[in-house]
C-alpha positions as CSV (number, residue, x, y, z in Angstrom):
1,M,9.1,-29.8,-3.2
2,K,6.4,-28.2,-5.2
3,H,5.0,-24.9,-3.9
4,L,1.4,-24.1,-4.5
5,P,0.8,-20.5,-5.5
6,T,0.1,-18.2,-2.6
7,A,-0.8,-15.2,-4.8
8,F,-2.2,-14.3,-8.1
9,D,-1.3,-11.5,-10.5
10,T,-3.7,-10.2,-13.2
11,L,-4.2,-7.2,-15.4
12,L,-7.5,-5.6,-14.7
13,P,-9.0,-3.7,-17.7
14,T,-10.4,-0.2,-17.3
15,H,-14.0,0.7,-17.4
16,P,-15.4,-0.2,-20.9
17,R,-15.1,3.4,-22.0
18,E,-11.6,3.5,-23.5
19,T,-9.5,6.7,-23.3
20,P,-6.4,7.4,-25.4
21,M,-4.3,8.3,-22.3
22,K,-4.9,5.5,-19.9
23,K,-2.6,5.4,-16.8
24,S,-1.3,2.2,-15.3
25,F,-0.7,1.4,-11.7
26,F,0.4,-1.7,-9.7
27,V,-2.1,-2.5,-7.0
28,S,-1.5,-5.1,-4.2
29,T,-3.4,-6.5,-1.3
30,S,-3.3,-9.4,1.1
31,V,-6.3,-11.5,2.1
32,Y,-4.9,-13.7,4.8
33,A,-7.9,-13.1,7.0
34,L,-10.2,-14.4,4.2
35,A,-7.9,-17.4,3.7
36,H,-8.2,-18.2,7.4
37,Q,-12.0,-17.8,7.2
38,L,-12.3,-20.2,4.3
39,S,-9.5,-22.5,5.6
40,S,-7.8,-22.3,2.2
41,M,-5.4,-19.9,0.5
42,Q,-6.6,-21.1,-2.9
43,A,-10.3,-20.6,-2.0
44,A,-9.5,-17.1,-0.8
45,L,-7.8,-16.2,-4.1
46,V,-10.7,-17.7,-6.1
47,E,-13.2,-15.7,-4.0
48,V,-11.4,-12.4,-4.5
49,S,-11.3,-13.1,-8.3
50,R,-15.0,-13.8,-8.3
51,Q,-15.8,-10.6,-6.4
52,L,-13.6,-8.5,-8.8
53,D,-15.6,-9.9,-11.7
54,A,-18.9,-9.0,-10.0
55,P,-18.4,-6.5,-7.3
56,G,-21.3,-5.6,-5.0
57,K,-22.2,-4.2,-1.6
58,D,-21.2,-7.4,0.1
59,S,-17.7,-7.5,-1.5
60,L,-14.6,-7.1,0.6
61,P,-13.8,-3.4,1.3
62,V,-10.6,-3.7,-0.8
63,V,-12.6,-5.0,-3.7
64,R,-14.8,-2.0,-3.6
65,T,-11.8,0.3,-3.5
66,I,-10.2,-1.5,-6.4
67,T,-13.4,-1.2,-8.3
68,R,-13.5,2.6,-7.8
69,L,-9.9,2.8,-9.1
70,R,-10.9,0.9,-12.2
71,N,-13.9,3.1,-12.8
72,L,-11.5,6.1,-12.9
73,E,-10.1,4.7,-16.2
74,A,-7.0,3.4,-14.5
75,E,-5.4,0.2,-15.9
76,L,-4.4,-1.9,-12.9
77,M,-1.9,-4.7,-12.6
78,L,-3.2,-6.5,-9.5
79,H,-1.2,-8.7,-7.0
80,V,-3.3,-10.6,-4.4
81,D,-1.4,-12.4,-1.7
82,G,-3.3,-15.1,0.2
83,G,-0.6,-16.9,2.0
84,A,1.7,-14.7,4.0
85,T,1.3,-15.1,7.7
86,Y,3.8,-12.2,8.3
87,I,2.5,-8.8,7.2
88,G,6.0,-7.5,6.6
89,Q,6.7,-10.5,4.3
90,A,3.5,-9.9,2.3
91,R,4.3,-6.2,1.9
92,S,7.9,-7.0,0.9
93,R,6.7,-9.5,-1.8
94,A,4.3,-6.9,-3.1
95,F,7.1,-4.2,-3.3
96,H,9.2,-6.7,-5.2
97,E,6.5,-7.4,-7.8
98,A,5.6,-3.7,-8.1
99,L,9.3,-2.8,-8.6
100,K,9.5,-5.3,-11.4
101,S,6.3,-4.0,-13.1
102,G,7.8,-0.6,-13.8
103,L,4.6,1.0,-12.5
104,P,3.7,3.2,-9.5
105,W,2.5,1.1,-6.6
106,I,-0.7,1.4,-4.5
107,S,-0.9,-0.9,-1.5
108,I,-4.4,-1.5,0.0
109,D,-5.3,-3.5,3.1
110,D,-8.2,-5.8,2.8
111,D,-10.4,-3.8,5.3
112,I,-9.9,-0.4,3.7
113,D,-12.7,1.3,1.7
114,V,-12.2,4.7,0.2
115,T,-14.5,7.1,-1.7
116,T,-14.1,7.9,-5.4
117,A,-12.7,11.3,-4.5
118,C,-10.0,9.7,-2.3
119,A,-9.1,7.1,-4.9
120,A,-8.9,9.7,-7.7
121,A,-6.7,11.9,-5.5
122,M,-4.3,9.0,-4.8
123,L,-3.9,8.4,-8.6
124,D,-3.3,12.1,-9.2
125,A,-0.8,12.4,-6.3
126,I,1.5,9.6,-7.4
127,D,1.3,10.5,-11.1
128,D,4.8,12.1,-11.1
129,P,7.7,10.6,-13.0
130,I,10.2,13.1,-11.5
131,A,9.9,13.9,-7.7
132,P,10.1,10.9,-5.4
133,R,6.9,10.8,-3.4
134,I,5.1,8.5,-1.0
135,V,1.5,9.3,-0.2
136,V,0.0,7.9,3.0
137,T,-3.8,8.0,3.8
138,P,-4.7,8.6,7.4
139,Y,-7.4,6.4,8.9
140,Y,-8.8,5.5,12.3
141,T,-8.0,2.4,14.3
142,R,-10.6,-0.3,14.8
143,D,-11.8,1.0,18.1
144,N,-15.3,2.3,17.4
145,D,-15.7,3.8,20.9
146,A,-12.5,5.8,20.9
147,P,-10.8,5.6,17.5
148,M,-7.3,7.1,17.1
149,L,-5.5,8.2,14.0
150,T,-2.9,5.8,12.6
151,M,-0.4,8.6,12.2
152,T,0.7,11.7,14.1
153,L,0.0,14.9,12.1
154,P,2.7,17.6,12.4
155,L,1.9,20.7,14.5
156,V,3.6,22.9,11.9
157,R,1.8,22.2,8.7
158,S,3.2,22.4,5.2
159,E,0.5,21.7,2.6
160,T,0.6,21.5,-1.1
161,V,-1.8,20.6,-3.9
162,R,-0.7,18.1,-6.5
163,N,-2.9,17.6,-9.5
164,G,-5.8,18.7,-7.4
165,A,-4.9,16.4,-4.5
166,R,-4.4,18.1,-1.1
167,L,-1.2,16.8,0.6
168,L,0.3,17.4,4.0
169,Q,4.1,16.9,4.2
170,L,5.3,14.7,7.1
171,P,8.6,15.0,8.9
172,P,11.5,12.7,8.0
173,G,11.2,9.3,9.6
174,S,7.4,9.5,10.2
175,G,4.5,7.9,8.3
176,G,1.4,6.0,9.3
177,G,-0.6,2.9,8.9
178,F,-0.1,1.2,5.5
179,G,-3.8,0.7,4.7
180,F,-3.9,2.9,1.6
181,V,-0.5,4.0,0.4
182,G,0.8,5.1,-3.0
183,I,4.5,5.2,-4.0
184,N,5.6,6.7,-7.4
185,R,8.3,5.2,-9.5
186,P,11.2,7.5,-8.6
187,A,10.5,6.8,-4.9
188,M,10.4,3.0,-5.5
189,V,13.7,3.0,-7.3
190,A,15.3,5.2,-4.6
191,I,14.0,2.9,-1.9
192,A,15.3,-0.2,-3.6
193,E,18.7,1.3,-4.2
194,Y,18.9,2.5,-0.6
195,A,18.0,-0.9,0.7
196,E,20.9,-2.4,-1.2
197,T,23.3,-0.2,0.8
198,I,22.0,0.0,4.3
199,R,22.0,-2.4,7.2
200,A,18.8,-4.2,8.0
201,S,18.5,-2.5,11.4
202,R,20.6,-1.5,14.4
203,V,21.1,-5.2,15.2
204,S,23.2,-8.0,13.7
205,E,21.6,-8.6,10.3
206,S,24.1,-7.8,7.5
207,D,21.7,-6.7,4.8
208,L,18.1,-6.9,3.6
209,S,18.5,-9.8,1.3
210,W,15.7,-12.4,1.6
211,F,15.2,-15.6,-0.5
212,D,11.6,-16.4,-1.2
213,H,11.4,-19.9,-2.8
214,G,14.8,-19.3,-4.2
215,E,14.3,-15.8,-5.5
216,R,16.2,-13.0,-4.0
217,K,14.1,-10.2,-2.7
218,L,14.5,-7.2,-0.4
219,A,12.9,-7.3,3.0
220,I,11.8,-3.7,2.7
221,F,9.2,-4.1,5.5
222,Y,11.5,-6.0,7.9
223,E,10.6,-5.3,11.6
224,S,13.3,-3.6,13.7
225,L,14.5,-3.3,17.3
226,E,16.1,-0.2,18.7
227,D,16.8,0.8,22.3
228,G,14.5,-1.8,23.6
229,L,11.6,-0.7,21.3
230,W,9.9,-3.0,18.7
231,Y,9.0,-1.2,15.5
232,G,6.4,-2.9,13.4
233,E,6.7,-3.4,9.6
234,D,5.0,-0.1,8.7
235,T,6.9,2.0,11.3
236,S,10.2,0.4,10.4
237,F,9.6,1.2,6.7
238,F,9.1,4.9,7.3
239,R,11.8,5.1,10.0
240,Y,14.6,3.2,8.3
241,R,13.9,2.5,4.6
242,I,13.2,5.9,3.2
243,P,16.3,7.6,1.8
244,P,16.8,11.4,1.9
245,G,15.1,13.2,-0.9
246,V,11.9,11.0,-0.8
247,T,8.9,13.1,0.3
248,V,6.3,11.5,2.5
249,E,2.9,13.2,2.5
250,A,-0.6,12.5,4.0
251,L,-3.5,12.5,1.6
252,L,-6.3,14.8,2.7
253,V,-9.1,14.2,0.2
254,G,-12.3,12.2,0.5
255,V,-13.4,9.7,3.1
256,V,-11.6,6.5,4.2
257,V,-13.3,3.7,6.1
258,H,-11.2,1.2,8.1
259,A,-13.0,-1.8,9.5
260,G,-16.2,0.2,9.4
261,V,-14.9,3.3,11.1
262,P,-15.1,6.3,8.8
263,L,-12.8,9.4,8.6
264,D,-13.4,12.5,6.6
265,L,-9.9,13.4,5.4
266,G,-10.9,16.9,4.4
267,K,-11.5,17.8,8.0
268,L,-8.0,17.0,9.2
């Protein structure tokens, strides 16, 4: 059986002004909603490619965010998934491709738009080849009338500044929504190695092995059940997949807009 491609990968060049010390990042997103709207995965991938070539005010929020990253002189290897109906599956595929790339990974949801300051702070925060670090961007839920944060900020705060990026350390096992998240290389390697040794969850699965069209991958974002509670793919990731020694921090720079609801991160 022939499988039509459900994703595309491409290398996005930087802004035309070349610099001698360009930094490279792996960026991923999923556009299932667009594929549903256009009734075609392939049409969705073509449309994203078109928008990336000529971004404008009517582009998808994720396209605007990627454009800001490119304008910061970052070279981006882009992975766009248009076919996964399970969010955890799409994120696990992206993690697999990012791990193979040898680059730090930035995951962006299709309805997330961030300012240039926020984008620059994310690049700076995960530009660390030594200390394992995950950087999570807080944002509001879709409820315009009574929006809530997609993470719980700790009462006792421990803040640091990394390359100019203000970061708030989160307690072990906690995280937030996966709308705009960066993971540096040491953290990615540590997560992959940890996943090879732990059980999938507190239930019957023997490991996190998953075969995607015959290729073995790790179901890093596999959902979990514990004590009658269902943990979604993002909560399960932070709760079960992060090994000791990997720091999780909230990014507190710039403005993030989720589904049209803005949040000034500097005021948190």
